[in-house]
Structures are given as structure tokens and as C-alpha cells.
N, C-alpha and C positions, 0 to 999 in steps of 0.2 A: 500579508504577503503569501503567495502560493509557492511552495517549494516543490520542484519536479526533478526526479533523477531517473536515469535509465536503469540503474541497479540500486539495491538497498544501500543507503549511505552508511559509512562507518561511524559517523558521528552526526549529531543533530545540527542542522544549519542555523538554528536559533540560539541554542544554549551550549552547544559542543559536547553534550552528554554522549556516551557511547552506548547508552541503553535505548536502542531503537527496536521497537516491538512490531511484529507482524500483526495486521488486523484481520481477525477472523469474523466473517459475516455468516448470517444464518442462525439456525437453532442447533447449537452444539450439544453433543451428548456428554454430560458432565461425568468425569472420571477423576481418579487420583492423579493421573498423568496430566490432564488438562488443568486441574487445580494447581499443580506444581508449576507449569509454564506460565500460568496467570500470575502466581505469586512472585516468580522470578523476573517478570517483565518481558519475557520472550514473546508473549502473545497478549493482545488486548482484544476484547470483544467489541465488534463494531455494530451490532444490532442486526435485526432480521430484515430490514428494508435495504434493498440493494439497487443502486442506480448505475448509470454508465459512467459516472464521474465520482467515484468514491476513492478516498485515500487508500494506499496500500500499506503504509507504515505510520507509526506514531511514536514520538518521543515519550518514553515512559516517565521522564522527569518533568518536562515542561508541557507535555501534551499537544505539541505542534503537529499538525497533520502533514504528511509527506506523500506526494502523488508519484505514481510510476509514469514517466514520460513515455508516450507511445509514438511510434513512427507511423505516419500515414502511408498507405500503400501507393498513393499517387505521388507522394514526395520521394519514395524510394525508387519508383519507376516513372520518371517524368514523361516518357514516351508511351506509357500505357494508356490505352483508351478502351472504354467499354463498347463492345459491339453486340448488336442483337443477333440471335441465332438465325 
């Protein structure tokens, strides 16, 4: 099942844990501060490969992926049409 939210959820939709971590992508520079947030579960490393459909958050306890729901510009503005210059 795919979980999508407009904002970071307060609890996991799968296990109800309140430990929802932000996912950090790319090559981080390791520091004591990063090590601390990794240990506390505030951040999880997501790897260096980034696509257009990556999860934004992950439950630290059950590791379910949580996606940020995005609004389509066309859905926001139904009368919006692209015009050539």
C-alpha cells in the first residue's frame, strides 16, 4: 500500500509509531550532528540515487515509506491552458 500525505504525518499510518523520520538523499557530509539525528531517528539516509517518485518520510520503527502528496498545477487551475509564445 502507498501512503501519501500533504504534510509530514504525526504518526505512522501502518504501525501508529510517532517516530517519523525525514529521508535525506545524496551524499551527506558526516558530522557529529548528523550522527546524532541518525541515532535518534529524526533522519534516515535514502541513498544517492534520486528519482521523481521517492518517499519523503519513513517510519523509524516499521520502515514503511511515506510519500508527499503533490498537487498538479492543472488540477489547481482547471482553466489553465498552455499557450505558445
